MARGULUM-224012 format. One record per residue: residue in three letters; z, x, y of N, C-alpha, C, O in turn. Coordinates in steps of 0.1 Angstrom, whole numbers, padded with zeros to 4 digits, always signed. Atoms other than C-alpha are relative to their C-alpha. Layout:
ALAZXYZXYZXYZXY/...
% end
This chain:
MET+0003+0007+0009+2248-0184-1050-0012+0003-0007-0022-0001+0000/SER+0012-0003+0003+2219-0169-1073-0001-0007-0012+0009-0011-0019/ILE+0005+0010+0012+2201-0188-1098-0005+0011-0011-0013+0020-0008/TYR+0005-0013+0009+2197-0168-1134-0007-0012-0012-0005-0025-0012/ARG+0006+0002+0010+2177-0177-1164+0008+0006-0014+0012+0018-0014/PHE-0006+0001+0011+2193-0180-1199-0007-0004-0011-0009-0016-0013/ASP+0008+0002+0010+2171-0175-1229+0011-0002-0013+0016+0008-0017/TYR-0011+0001+0014+2197-0191-1261-0012+0002-0008-0024+0000-0006/ILE+0010-0004+0011+2183-0178-1293+0011-0001-0011+0022+0005-0009/TRP-0002-0001+0014+2194-0185-1330-0006-0003-0012-0018-0004-0011/LEU+0004+0000+0008+2188-0188-1363-0001-0016-0009+0010-0021-0012/ASP+0001+0016+0003+2174-0226-1378+0008+0003-0016+0016+0012-0021/GLY-0005+0003+0014+2180-0239-1412-0008+0000-0015-0005-0003-0026/TYR+0011+0003+0010+2148-0236-1431+0003+0011-0010+0009+0021-0006/LYS+0002-0005+0012+2146-0222-1466-0009+0004-0006-0019-0002-0002/PRO-0010-0015-0002+2144-0194-1479-0001+0009+0011+0004+0020+0009/THR+0001-0010-0009+2136-0177-1449+0000-0010+0014-0007-0021+0013/ALA-0007+0007-0008+2150-0189-1416-0009+0005+0010-0014+0016+0010/ASN+0007-0001-0014+2131-0192-1381+0009+0003+0007+0020+0001+0004/ILE-0006-0003-0011+2142-0180-1350-0001-0010+0010-0013-0014+0010/ARG-0001+0009-0009+2147-0204-1322+0000+0005+0013+0004+0016+0015/THR-0008+0001-0016+2152-0206-1286-0004-0010+0013-0015-0016+0012/LYS+0001+0008-0009+2152-0225-1257+0010+0008+0015+0019+0016+0015/ALA-0002-0005-0014+2159-0216-1218+0008-0009+0006+0009-0021+0002/GLN-0008+0012-0012+2183-0232-1190+0002+0007+0013+0001+0019+0010/ALA+0000-0006-0013+2188-0219-1151+0017-0005+0001+0021-0016-0003/LEU-0012-0001-0002+2224-0215-1145+0004+0007+0014-0005+0015+0018/GLU+0000-0004-0012+2240-0206-1110+0012+0007+0004+0022+0000+0007/PHE-0011-0009+0002+2263-0173-1108+0003+0002+0015-0007-0001+0022/ASP-0002-0011-0009+2278-0155-1076-0004+0013-0001-0010+0018+0009/LYS+0006-0006+0009+2270-0128-1099+0002+0004-0013+0014+0007-0016/TYR+0000+0003+0012+2263-0127-1134-0002+0015-0007-0012+0022-0005/LYS+0003-0015+0003+2269-0093-1153+0003+0001-0016+0009+0010-0021/GLY+0005+0000+0009+2263-0104-1187+0017-0002-0014+0020+0002-0025/SER-0011+0004+0011+2298-0117-1204+0000-0010-0006-0001-0020+0001/VAL+0000+0014+0008+2298-0143-1232+0010-0008+0003+0008-0020+0000/ASP-0009+0009-0002+2329-0156-1220-0005-0009+0012-0002-0021+0011/ASP+0004+0009-0010+2314-0170-1189-0015-0007-0001-0022-0011+0008/LEU+0011+0009+0002+2285-0188-1205+0006-0013-0005+0018-0014-0008/PRO-0006+0011+0006+2286-0224-1214-0002-0003-0014-0010+0006-0018/ILE+0004+0004+0013+2284-0238-1250-0012-0009+0002-0013-0016+0012/TRP+0011+0006-0002+2251-0253-1254-0003-0010-0013+0006-0012-0021/GLY+0001+0011+0009+2233-0280-1277-0015+0000-0007-0025+0007-0004/PHE+0016-0002+0004+2203-0286-1296+0001-0013-0012+0011-0018-0017/ASP-0002+0014+0006+2188-0317-1317-0001+0014-0017-0011+0021-0019/GLY-0001-0005+0012+2197-0300-1354-0010-0007-0010-0013+0000-0020/SER+0010+0008+0010+2175-0325-1373-0013+0002+0000-0021-0003-0008/SER+0014-0005-0001+2144-0307-1360-0005+0016-0005-0016+0022-0005/THR-0002-0013+0002+2158-0274-1372+0004+0002-0015+0005+0013-0020/HIS-0002-0003+0009+2168-0284-1407+0018+0002-0002+0023+0006-0012/GLN-0012-0006-0003+2206-0278-1396+0009-0014+0002+0021-0012+0004/ALA-0010+0009-0002+2219-0315-1392-0013-0015-0004-0025-0015-0003/GLU+0006+0009+0000+2208-0351-1400-0002-0009+0010+0007-0011+0018/GLY+0001+0005-0014+2190-0374-1376+0012-0011+0004+0013-0014+0016/HIS-0010+0010-0003+2220-0402-1377+0011+0008+0007+0020+0001+0011/ASP-0010-0007-0005+2242-0373-1363-0004+0012-0001-0002+0019-0011/SER+0007-0007+0006+2220-0347-1354+0002+0012+0014-0005+0021+0015/ASP-0005-0011-0007+2237-0326-1323+0006+0010-0009+0012+0008-0020/CYS-0005-0008+0006+2245-0292-1331+0002+0012+0014-0005+0013+0024/ILE-0007-0008-0008+2264-0263-1312-0007+0013+0003-0010+0019-0007/LEU+0003-0014+0001+2251-0231-1298+0013+0008+0008+0016+0005+0019/GLN-0010-0005-0004+2279-0208-1294-0002+0016+0006-0002+0026-0001/PRO+0001-0016-0007+2274-0176-1271+0005+0010-0010+0015+0006-0016/VAL-0005-0012+0006+2280-0145-1288-0003+0014+0002+0005+0023+0000/ARG+0008-0013-0010+2259-0116-1274-0006-0001+0010-0014-0011+0009/THR+0016+0001-0013+2235-0112-1239-0004+0014-0004+0002+0024-0008/TYR+0006-0014-0002+2213-0088-1238-0009-0003+0016-0011-0014+0021/LYS+0008+0000-0014+2192-0079-1202-0015-0007-0007-0020-0004-0019/ASN+0017+0003+0003+2155-0097-1203-0005+0005+0011-0004+0000+0023/PRO+0009-0006-0005+2133-0074-1192-0016-0005+0003-0025+0001+0009/LEU+0014+0003-0008+2104-0097-1187+0003-0008+0007-0006-0017+0006/HIS-0006+0008-0008+2122-0117-1162+0010+0002+0013+0021+0009+0010/LYS-0009-0008-0010+2139-0111-1127+0012-0013-0006+0009-0023-0012/ASN-0011+0007+0004+2177-0125-1132+0002-0006-0013+0007-0017-0014/SER+0001+0007+0014+2173-0131-1169+0008+0007-0008+0009+0020-0008/TRP-0007-0009+0010+2195-0125-1198-0003-0011-0013-0003-0023-0011/PHE+0000+0009+0010+2190-0137-1237+0013-0001-0002+0022+0007+0002/VAL-0015+0003+0005+2220-0151-1252-0003-0004-0017-0009-0013-0021/LEU+0001-0003+0013+2222-0144-1290+0015-0015-0004+0026-0016+0002/CYS-0009+0011+0000+2242-0177-1303+0002-0001-0016-0007+0004-0023/GLU-0003+0003+0012+2258-0186-1336+0000-0019+0002+0001-0025+0013/VAL+0002+0013+0000+2254-0223-1345+0012-0004-0008+0016+0002-0019/PHE-0007+0008+0009+2280-0248-1356-0003-0016+0005-0008-0022+0015/ASN+0006+0014+0000+2278-0282-1364+0012-0009+0011+0022-0004+0014/ARG-0006+0007-0007+2293-0310-1342+0013+0000+0003+0018+0000+0014/ASP-0012+0001+0001+2326-0310-1352+0011+0012+0001+0023+0012+0001/GLY-0008-0014+0000+2333-0272-1350+0002+0008-0013+0007+0019-0016/SER+0001-0005+0015+2327-0269-1387-0015+0008+0003-0024+0006+0012/LEU+0012-0014+0002+2303-0236-1401-0011-0012-0008-0007-0019-0018/PRO+0011+0002+0005+2268-0251-1410-0005+0009-0012-0004+0021-0010/PRO+0004-0011+0008+2254-0235-1442-0009+0014+0005-0009+0025+0000/SER+0010-0009-0004+2228-0216-1421+0006+0011+0008+0000+0020+0011/ASN-0007-0011-0008+2256-0197-1401+0004+0013-0010+0015+0012-0015/TYR-0005-0013+0007+2258-0162-1421+0004+0011+0005+0005+0022-0001/ARG-0005-0008-0008+2271-0145-1394+0011-0002+0000+0017+0009+0001/ALA-0011-0001+0002+2303-0159-1397+0005+0003-0012+0016+0001-0015/LEU-0009-0003+0014+2307-0148-1432+0004+0013+0004+0016+0015+0003/ILE-0004-0013-0005+2310-0113-1419+0016+0004+0002+0024-0002+0009/ASP-0014+0001+0000+2346-0097-1425+0004+0007+0013+0001+0019+0014/ASP-0002-0003-0013+2358-0091-1389+0009+0015+0000+0009+0024+0008/GLU-0012-0010+0001+2386-0068-1399-0009+0016-0008-0006+0027-0009/ALA+0004-0019+0004+2365-0038-1414-0017-0004+0009-0025+0006+0006/ASN+0011+0000-0007+2331-0049-1390+0000+0012+0005-0010+0019+0001/ASP+0001-0010-0008+2340-0022-1367-0006+0017-0005-0013+0025+0001/GLU+0003-0012+0009+2338+0009-1396-0014-0001-0006-0019+0010-0007/PHE+0006+0000+0004+2310-0001-1409-0015-0001+0011-0016-0010+0019/TRP+0014-0001-0008+2272+0011-1392-0011-0002-0011-0012+0004-0022/PHE+0011+0002+0008+2241-0003-1404-0012+0004+0007-0010+0003+0019/GLY+0009+0000-0009+2204+0007-1395-0011+0000-0011-0012+0006-0021/PHE+0004+0011+0007+2181-0014-1406-0018+0007+0001-0021+0012+0012/GLU+0012-0007+0003+2143+0000-1416-0012-0012-0003-0017-0015-0014/GLN+0003+0012+0001+2126-0033-1403-0020+0005-0002-0026+0011+0007/GLU+0017-0001+0002+2083-0029-1418-0005-0015+0005+0002-0025+0007/TYR+0007+0014-0004+2061-0057-1407-0017+0003+0000-0020+0015+0001/VAL+0008-0001+0003+2025-0060-1411-0008-0012+0020-0005-0023+0025/LEU+0006+0006-0011+2004-0070-1376-0012-0009-0006-0018-0003-0014/MET+0013+0008+0006+1976-0099-1385-0007-0007+0012-0001-0009+0023/ASN+0004+0006-0011+1949-0117-1366-0001-0016-0004-0001-0020-0016/SER+0000+0013+0007+1947-0154-1366-0003-0007-0006+0000-0019-0006/ALA+0004+0003+0014+1928-0155-1397+0008+0006-0010+0007+0006-0022/GLY-0008-0003+0017+1955-0139-1416-0005+0014-0003+0001+0019-0012/ARG+0005-0015+0004+1938-0103-1418+0010+0007+0010+0012+0005+0022/PRO-0004-0013-0013+1957-0072-1406-0008+0004+0005-0020+0001+0002/LEU+0006-0007-0010+1947-0053-1379-0007+0012-0006-0002+0019-0015/GLY+0009-0009+0008+1919-0030-1389-0006+0001-0008-0014+0010-0011/PHE+0007+0005+0013+1908-0046-1419-0011-0006+0005-0012-0013+0015/PRO+0016+0003-0003+1871-0053-1418+0000-0014-0006+0007-0016-0016/ASP+0001+0013+0002+1861-0091-1420-0005-0004-0013-0017-0004-0016/GLY+0005-0001+0013+1858-0097-1454+0002+0009-0011+0002+0005-0023/GLY-0004-0013+0008+1865-0066-1471+0012+0004+0003+0021-0002+0009/TYR-0016-0009-0004+1892-0039-1470-0007+0015+0006-0019+0017+0007/PRO+0003-0014-0008+1893-0003-1453+0002+0006-0011+0004+0001-0022/GLU-0002-0009+0011+1896+0028-1472+0015-0002-0006+0025-0007-0001/PRO-0013-0001+0006+1924+0033-1497+0013+0005+0008+0013+0013+0018/GLN-0016-0007-0010+1961+0040-1485+0001+0016-0004+0000+0021-0015/GLY-0002-0013-0001+1967+0075-1475-0003+0003+0013+0005+0013+0014/PRO+0001-0008-0015+1959+0085-1438+0004-0013+0009-0003-0014+0019/TYR-0008+0011-0007+1978+0053-1424+0014+0004+0007+0016+0004+0019/TYR-0011-0002-0002+2012+0064-1424-0003+0011+0009-0012+0019+0010/CYS-0005-0007-0010+2027+0079-1396-0016+0008+0009-0018+0019+0015/SER+0015-0005-0007+1987+0081-1382+0000+0001+0013+0008-0003+0021/VAL+0006+0000-0016+1967+0088-1350-0014-0003-0002-0021+0000-0013/GLY+0013+0000-0001+1933+0078-1339-0003-0014-0007+0003-0018-0017/THR+0006+0014+0005+1914+0043-1343-0007-0003-0011-0013-0014-0011/GLN+0005+0005+0014+1902+0045-1378+0012+0000-0004+0011-0009-0012/ASN-0010+0001+0007+1937+0049-1388+0013-0007+0004+0022-0008-0005/ALA-0008+0005-0003+1960+0033-1368-0004-0016+0010-0014-0014+0018/ALA+0003+0013-0005+1958-0006-1353+0008-0006+0008+0018-0010+0001/GLY-0009+0007-0013+1977-0021-1326+0012+0011+0005+0024+0007+0006/ARG-0015-0007-0009+2000+0007-1310+0002-0006+0010+0014-0008+0014/HIS-0002+0007-0015+1995-0009-1279+0010-0010-0004+0020-0010+0003/ILE-0013+0011+0002+2018-0038-1294+0014+0008-0006+0025+0005-0003/ILE-0013-0008+0005+2042-0016-1310+0007+0010+0011+0018+0014+0012/ASP-0007-0008-0013+2046+0005-1280+0007-0008+0009+0018-0004+0013/GLU-0004+0010-0011+2051-0024-1257+0014-0009-0005+0023-0014+0001/HIS-0017+0004+0002+2079-0036-1277+0010+0007-0004+0021+0002-0006/PHE-0009-0014+0004+2096-0004-1286+0005+0001+0020+0016+0002+0024/ALA-0005-0003-0015+2095+0000-1246+0009-0012+0006+0017-0011+0016/LEU-0008+0014-0003+2110-0036-1242+0014-0001-0005+0024-0004+0002/CYS-0014+0000+0008+2137-0034-1266+0009+0008+0004+0020+0004+0003/LEU-0009-0012-0009+2152-0002-1248+0004-0007+0010+0015-0007+0013/LYS-0001+0004-0011+2147-0020-1218+0013-0009-0003+0023-0007+0004/ALA-0008+0013+0004+2169-0050-1232+0015+0005-0007+0024-0002-0009/GLY-0013-0003+0009+2196-0028-1250+0002-0001-0012+0014+0000-0017/ILE+0000+0004+0012+2187-0036-1281-0002+0014-0007-0010+0022-0003/GLY-0001-0011+0007+2194-0010-1307-0014+0007-0009-0011+0013-0019/VAL+0006-0009+0007+2159+0003-1318-0004+0013+0000-0013+0016+0008/SER+0005-0013-0003+2156+0039-1324-0012+0008-0001-0014+0019+0004/GLY+0014-0009+0003+2123+0048-1335-0014-0009-0003-0013-0022-0004/ILE+0013+0008+0005+2085+0037-1345-0006+0010-0010-0004+0022-0010/ASN+0014-0010+0007+2058+0049-1369-0006-0009-0008+0000-0019-0013/GLY+0011+0007+0009+2028+0037-1387+0007-0004-0013+0018+0001-0016/GLU-0005-0001+0015+2034+0027-1423-0011+0001-0007-0021+0005-0001/VAL+0005-0007+0009+2018+0031-1454-0015-0004+0000-0024+0004-0001/MET+0011+0004+0003+1990+0001-1453-0005+0000+0016+0001+0001+0026/LEU+0011+0002-0015+1966-0002-1423+0006-0011+0005+0010-0020-0002/GLY-0009+0013-0005+1980-0026-1399+0014+0000+0000+0019-0008+0007/GLN-0012-0002+0002+2015-0017-1409+0008+0006+0006+0004+0018+0007/TRP-0005-0008-0008+2043-0007-1388+0014-0002-0004+0017-0011-0011/GLU-0016+0001+0003+2081+0000-1389+0006+0008+0011+0002+0019+0015/TYR-0009-0006-0007+2108+0005-1365+0012+0000-0005+0013-0007-0015/GLN-0012-0006+0005+2144+0017-1372+0008-0009+0012+0005-0008+0024/CYS-0006+0004-0007+2171-0006-1357+0013+0002-0005+0015-0001-0017/PHE-0014-0005+0007+2209+0009-1356+0009-0007+0005+0005-0012+0015/GLY-0008+0002-0007+2239-0003-1347+0016+0003-0007+0019+0000-0018/LYS-0016-0003+0000+2276+0009-1346+0010-0015+0000+0012-0021+0010/GLY-0004+0016+0002+2294-0025-1360-0010-0010-0008-0021-0013-0004/ALA+0009+0009+0010+2281-0047-1387-0005-0011+0009-0017-0010+0011/LYS+0008+0009-0010+2275-0079-1363-0008+0006+0008-0018+0001+0012/ARG+0015-0001-0013+2260-0056-1339-0009+0004-0003-0019+0002+0004/ALA+0013-0001+0004+2237-0042-1358-0011-0007-0005-0023-0004-0003/ALA+0003+0011+0005+2228-0074-1376-0007-0011+0013-0017-0017+0012/ASP+0006+0005-0011+2224-0090-1340-0008+0007+0007-0013+0002+0017/ASP+0011-0005-0008+2203-0065-1327-0011-0001-0006-0022-0004-0001/LEU+0014+0004+0008+2180-0068-1357-0008-0013+0002-0021-0014+0000/ILE+0007+0014+0001+2172-0106-1351-0004+0002+0015-0015-0004+0018/MET+0004+0001-0014+2170-0098-1313-0011+0010+0001-0018+0009+0012/SER+0009-0007-0003+2145-0070-1320-0012-0011-0006-0022-0013+0001/ARG+0011+0008+0000+2124-0095-1340-0005-0012+0009-0015-0018+0009/PHE+0002+0013-0006+2126-0123-1318-0008+0009+0014-0018+0003+0019/MET+0012-0009-0010+2110-0094-1290-0013-0001-0007-0023-0004-0002/LEU+0015-0001+0007+2084-0090-1316-0008-0012+0002-0019-0015+0006/HIS+0011+0015+0004+2074-0123-1323-0004-0003+0022-0014-0009+0025/LEU+0003+0007-0015+2074-0129-1279-0010+0014+0004-0017+0012+0014/VAL+0009-0011+0000+2054-0095-1278-0017-0004-0006-0026-0003+0002/THR+0009+0003+0007+2027-0105-1301-0007-0015+0004-0019-0018+0006/GLU+0007+0014-0009+2024-0142-1287-0012+0007+0010-0024+0005+0010/LYS+0010-0004-0013+2010-0122-1256-0015+0005-0007-0025+0007+0000/TYR+0014-0010+0003+1982-0107-1278-0007-0008-0012-0016-0003-0019/ASP+0005+0007+0009+1975-0135-1299+0000+0004-0016-0010+0001-0023/VAL-0003-0011+0010+1988-0113-1331+0015-0010-0003+0025-0014+0003/ILE-0014+0003+0007+2011-0125-1359+0006+0010-0002-0001+0020-0001/ALA-0008-0009+0007+2038-0103-1370+0004-0007-0010+0011-0017-0009/ASN-0006+0003+0012+2043-0108-1404+0009+0004-0006+0011+0016-0005/LEU-0012-0013+0009+2074-0099-1426-0003-0006-0013+0006-0007-0022/ASP-0002+0002+0015+2061-0113-1456-0002+0013-0010-0012+0021-0010/PRO-0007-0013+0012+2076-0086-1485-0016+0007-0004-0019+0019-0002/LYS+0013-0006+0006+2038-0084-1502-0010-0008+0009-0014-0020+0006/PRO+0009+0008-0007+2015-0094-1476-0018-0003-0002-0026-0011+0002/ILE+0016+0000+0004+1980-0082-1491-0001+0002-0019+0000+0013-0025/ALA-0001-0006+0012+1979-0082-1526-0008+0007-0010-0020+0004-0010/GLY+0010-0008+0006+1966-0057-1551+0006+0015+0004+0018+0015+0007/ASP-0007-0010-0001+1971-0019-1545+0001+0003+0015-0008+0009+0021/TRP-0004+0000-0014+1988-0022-1510+0013-0001-0001+0018-0010-0007/ASN-0017+0000+0002+2024-0011-1505+0003-0013+0011-0004-0017+0021/GLY-0005+0011-0008+2045-0042-1493+0009+0002+0010+0009+0013+0014/SER-0005+0000-0010+2067-0048-1467+0018+0000-0002+0024-0010-0005/GLY-0016+0003+0000+2108-0038-1468+0003+0001+0011-0004+0002+0021/MET-0012+0000-0012+2138-0038-1446+0010+0012-0004+0022+0008-0002/HIS-0009-0008+0003+2156-0005-1460+0011+0000+0006+0009+0000+0019/SER-0009+0004-0005+2189-0010-1453+0012+0017-0001+0019+0022-0010/ASN-0009-0013-0004+2209+0021-1443+0017+0000+0004+0020-0007+0014/PHE-0013+0008+0000+2247+0017-1444+0011+0015-0001+0009+0026-0007/SER-0007-0010+0006+2278+0038-1442+0014-0005+0011+0012-0010+0023/PHE-0013+0003-0004+2315+0032-1433+0013+0014+0000+0008+0024-0004/ASN-0006-0010-0002+2345+0056-1428+0002+0011-0007+0000+0023-0003/TYR-0002-0007+0012+2353+0070-1460-0012+0010-0002-0011+0022+0000/LEU+0012-0003+0001+2320+0077-1466-0006+0009+0011-0016+0016+0007/ARG+0007-0008-0011+2311+0097-1432+0009+0012-0002+0004+0023-0004/GLU-0008-0007-0003+2343+0112-1429+0003+0010-0016+0005+0022-0017/VAL-0004-0012+0014+2350+0125-1468-0011-0001-0009-0017+0010-0010/GLY+0010+0000+0008+2324+0115-1491+0001+0009-0014+0012+0006-0020/GLY+0001-0007+0010+2317+0138-1519-0011-0004-0012-0015-0016-0013/LYS+0012+0001+0009+2291+0142-1548+0003-0011-0009-0004-0021-0012/GLU-0004+0008+0009+2313+0127-1572+0002-0015+0004+0000-0025-0004/TYR-0004+0011-0005+2325+0101-1550-0011-0007+0002-0009-0019-0001/ILE+0011+0010-0004+2292+0087-1539-0008-0002-0011-0018-0009-0010/GLU+0006+0003+0013+2280+0086-1575+0004-0010-0005-0003-0019-0010/ALA-0009+0012+0007+2305+0065-1585-0002-0011+0008-0003-0023+0004/LEU+0003+0012-0011+2301+0044-1554-0014-0009-0005-0014-0021-0007/CYS+0013+0005+0000+2265+0037-1560-0001-0005-0017-0005-0016-0020/GLN-0004+0013+0012+2274+0029-1598+0005-0009-0001+0003-0016-0011/GLY-0005+0014-0002+2295+0002-1586-0005-0006+0009+0002-0013+0017/PHE+0011+0010-0003+2264-0013-1574-0006-0009-0010-0011-0020-0010/GLU+0014+0004+0015+2247-0017-1607+0009-0013-0007+0006-0012-0019/PRO-0005+0010+0004+2269-0050-1617+0000-0012+0008+0002-0024+0005/PHE+0002+0013-0014+2265-0069-1584-0017+0000+0001-0021-0008+0008/HIS+0012+0000+0002+2228-0061-1590-0009-0016+0005-0015-0018+0016/LYS+0005+0017-0005+2216-0102-1590+0005-0004+0011-0003-0009+0019/GLU-0005+0006-0007+2237-0111-1568-0006+0007+0017-0007+0001+0028/HIS+0005-0006-0012+2223-0085-1539-0020-0006+0002-0028-0008+0011/ILE+0016+0002-0003+2186-0094-1549-0002-0011+0007-0009-0013+0017/ALA-0001+0015-0005+2197-0130-1545-0001-0007+0017-0005-0017+0023/VAL-0004+0000-0019+2204-0123-1506-0012+0007+0003-0018+0001+0012/TYR+0010-0005-0005+2176-0100-1503-0011-0003+0006-0017+0007+0010/GLY+0014+0007-0003+2146-0119-1493-0006-0009-0010-0003-0009-0022/ALA+0010+0008+0008+2120-0145-1503-0010+0010-0007-0012+0021-0003/GLY+0014-0008+0005+2089-0132-1524+0003+0014-0001-0006+0022+0003/ASN-0005-0016+0004+2110-0097-1533-0007+0002-0013-0010+0013-0016/GLU+0002-0006+0012+2099-0098-1566-0017+0004+0000-0022+0011-0010/GLN+0013-0001-0002+2061-0095-1554-0002+0019+0005-0011+0028+0004/ARG+0002-0015-0004+2073-0060-1539+0006+0007-0011+0002+0018-0014/LEU-0011-0009+0006+2098-0050-1561-0006+0004-0014+0000+0002-0025/THR+0003+0003+0017+2076-0043-1590+0001+0018-0009-0004+0021-0020/GLY-0001-0014+0004+2084-0004-1596-0010+0009+0006-0007+0021+0008/ALA+0011-0009-0009+2049+0009-1578+0004+0003+0016+0013-0002+0022/HIS+0002+0003-0017+2044+0016-1541+0015+0005+0005+0017-0002+0015/GLU-0007-0003-0002+2074+0031-1537+0015-0006+0001+0025-0003+0008/THR-0017+0007+0001+2103+0009-1548+0003+0000-0016-0006+0004-0024/ALA-0008+0001+0011+2125+0004-1579-0004-0011-0008-0014-0015-0001/SER+0004+0015+0008+2117-0028-1605+0013-0008+0003+0025-0004+0002/ILE-0009+0012-0004+2135-0058-1596+0010-0005-0009+0021-0011-0007/ASP-0010+0004+0013+2151-0063-1632+0006+0012+0000+0013+0012-0010/GLN-0005-0008+0008+2165-0030-1633+0004+0011+0015-0003+0015+0024/PHE-0010-0005-0012+2195-0012-1610-0006+0016-0004-0013+0020-0014/SER+0005-0017+0002+2188+0029-1603+0005+0004+0016+0004-0002+0027/PHE-0003-0007-0013+2201+0051-1578-0003+0017-0002-0001+0023-0012/GLY+0005-0013+0003+2190+0088-1570+0003+0011+0013+0007+0005+0024/ALA+0002-0009-0015+2190+0117-1543-0015+0001+0003-0024+0006-0004/SER+0018-0002-0004+2157+0116-1523-0011-0005-0010-0022+0000-0011/ASN+0010+0010+0011+2143+0091-1550-0004-0013+0009+0005-0021+0012/ARG+0002+0011-0006+2125+0067-1532-0006-0013-0009-0011-0023-0004/ALA+0007+0009+0013+2114+0049-1566+0015-0005-0003+0014-0014-0010/ALA-0012+0007+0001+2154+0039-1566+0004-0009+0004-0001-0009+0015/SER-0008+0010-0007+2174+0009-1558+0009+0005+0013+0010-0001+0024/ILE-0009-0009-0012+2196+0033-1537-0005+0012-0005-0006+0017-0016/ARG+0002-0012+0002+2184+0064-1525+0011+0009+0010+0012+0007+0023/ILE-0005-0006-0006+2208+0089-1515-0006+0015+0010-0010+0026+0006/PRO+0009-0007-0011+2193+0108-1482+0003+0015+0000+0014+0021-0002/ILE+0000-0017-0002+2188+0144-1479+0014+0004+0012+0024+0011+0012/TYR-0011-0004-0013+2208+0143-1446+0019+0000-0009+0028+0008-0007/THR-0012+0002+0006+2238+0132-1467+0006+0010-0011+0017+0014-0012/THR-0005-0006+0009+2234+0153-1497+0003+0017+0008+0009+0026+0002/SER+0002-0015-0006+2230+0185-1468+0011+0002+0007+0013+0013+0012/HIS-0011+0003-0012+2260+0173-1449+0014+0001-0010+0023-0005-0005/ASP-0013-0003+0014+2290+0183-1483-0002-0014-0002+0009-0020-0003/TRP-0003+0010+0004+2279+0149-1492+0007-0011+0007+0012-0020+0000/LYS-0005+0010-0011+2291+0128-1463-0010-0007+0007-0020-0003+0002/GLY+0008+0007-0004+2270+0107-1445+0002-0015+0001+0012-0022+0004/TYR+0007+0014+0005+2251+0073-1455-0008-0004-0012-0014+0005-0018/ILE+0011+0001+0013+2233+0058-1482-0008-0011+0002-0004-0020+0009/GLU+0009+0010-0003+2202+0035-1482-0006-0008-0013-0011-0005-0024/ASP+0000+0012+0013+2198+0003-1503-0018-0004+0003-0023-0010+0013/ARG+0018-0001+0001+2158+0003-1508-0005-0015-0003-0016-0019-0002/ARG+0008+0014+0005+2159-0035-1521-0006-0009+0010-0017-0012+0009/PRO+0000+0009-0012+2161-0056-1491-0016-0005+0005-0022+0006+0006/ALA+0013+0004+0001+2126-0073-1485+0000-0002+0018+0008-0006+0027/SER+0004+0000-0016+2110-0072-1451+0007-0015+0006+0015-0014+0016/ASP-0003+0013-0005+2119-0111-1445+0018-0004-0001+0022-0014+0004/ALA-0010+0001+0004+2156-0107-1456+0008-0003+0014+0004+0000+0025/CYS-0010+0006-0012+2185-0123-1434+0010+0015+0004+0017+0019-0006/PRO-0011-0014+0002+2206-0088-1421+0017-0007+0000+0027-0001-0004/TYR-0018+0006+0006+2240-0112-1421+0002-0001-0011+0013+0003-0016/GLN-0003+0002+0016+2235-0120-1456-0002+0014-0007+0005+0016-0017/ILE+0001-0015+0008+2223-0081-1466+0012+0005+0004+0014+0015-0003/ILE-0010-0010-0003+2256-0068-1448+0012-0007-0005+0020-0001-0011/HIS-0009+0004+0010+2278-0094-1461+0000+0003-0015+0011+0005-0020/ARG-0003+0000+0015+2269-0090-1498+0003+0020+0003+0013+0025-0003/ILE-0005-0015+0001+2271-0049-1491+0011+0004+0001+0017+0011-0008/MET-0016+0000-0004+2304-0051-1472+0009-0007-0012+0021-0003-0012/THR-0008+0009+0008+2317-0075-1502-0001+0014-0014+0008+0020-0021/THR-0001-0012+0012+2305-0049-1529+0006+0013+0001+0012+0018-0009/VAL-0007-0010-0002+2316-0020-1514+0016+0001-0001+0021+0010-0006/LYS-0011+0004+0001+2350-0034-1510+0007+0004-0016+0017+0011-0017/ILE-0001+0001+0015+2352-0035-1551-0005+0014-0001+0004+0020-0007/ALA+0009-0009+0005+2328-0004-1554+0011+0017+0003+0012+0027-0004/HIS-0004-0010-0007+2349+0020-1530+0015+0002-0011+0019+0013-0014/ALA-0014+0001+0008+2383+0009-1552-0003+0008-0011+0005+0016-0015/GLN-0001-0006+0014+2369+0021-1585-0006+0014-0001-0002+0022-0010/ALA-0002-0013-0002+2353+0052-1570+0012+0010-0002+0013+0018-0011/LEU-0009-0004-0006+2382+0065-1556+0008+0004-0014+0010+0016-0016/GLU-0007+0001+0011+2400+0058-1592-0005+0011-0012+0000+0019-0019/ALA+0007-0009+0012+2372+0073-1612-0001+0015+0001-0003+0022-0009/ILE-0003-0013-0005+2377+0107-1591+0010+0006+0001+0011+0017+0005/LYS-0014-0004+0002+2413+0108-1597+0002+0011-0009+0013+0015-0011/
% end
């Protein structure tokens, strides 16, 4: 028998933005190969995470996906869903809302922006008590004067790859100290699970350097870009059939649900979606090909591939819950897809 370390990970019940929680235990196996079915359920004090009352505080951690832990030998990360003691769903479990029947055909890619900050709450690279040169040279930059914290984002990227988390790319963003990584998954739940795990890994790495990974959608007031989490998505018909008329009709079908999307697209998003700094206005819905000032952008990949591929919802904020984003997009697509097919008959 060998001893393995298992770090159980879940989202708490804090509002408007959940926190990631974790605790670890040691278990014995002859040889553990990563199956969630071999792992026990566990529990925690829900009264300390806004998920239960003190008089009935036990909550259940149900393993749903595992990842290799590259930080320790014989170790695994265990992503969990939370259930009440009686097996019912707490309000904080948004993962359970995703439609299992449509799960596999939906692919999602998240563009997670964030800002690395020091313990005083200043972005890395910002001078004490002042500001750097205006935005312009920092996007996809190199050089000490233009890039701050590259060693951190490189380490995060490498660890995600070793863990099997679907991070597919990284780049410097428009504001100094601001970075982005892309996280892709085939299957709606897989995509969201990987995004949560990539955030978890980011927080672990930044702990090491006494740096804060800030996911606030407008971390610095003034003429500085906010942080978003553009959400790219596709499904079978969009990837395989598509068509200009169909995609435009599909995008139009999102307009009646604009408020419902904004409601779950992150706290503080009104400070970011101003119509400036590569955003659309939070009060108006729009879409367009290659338009980064629109609510939904039809990317050049799609327009150059016979209007087949994916589309990008640019409204979600950097702190948004990927499970809520996915649930809302899949719900809207179900309606908008049927309407689009009817419109192009």
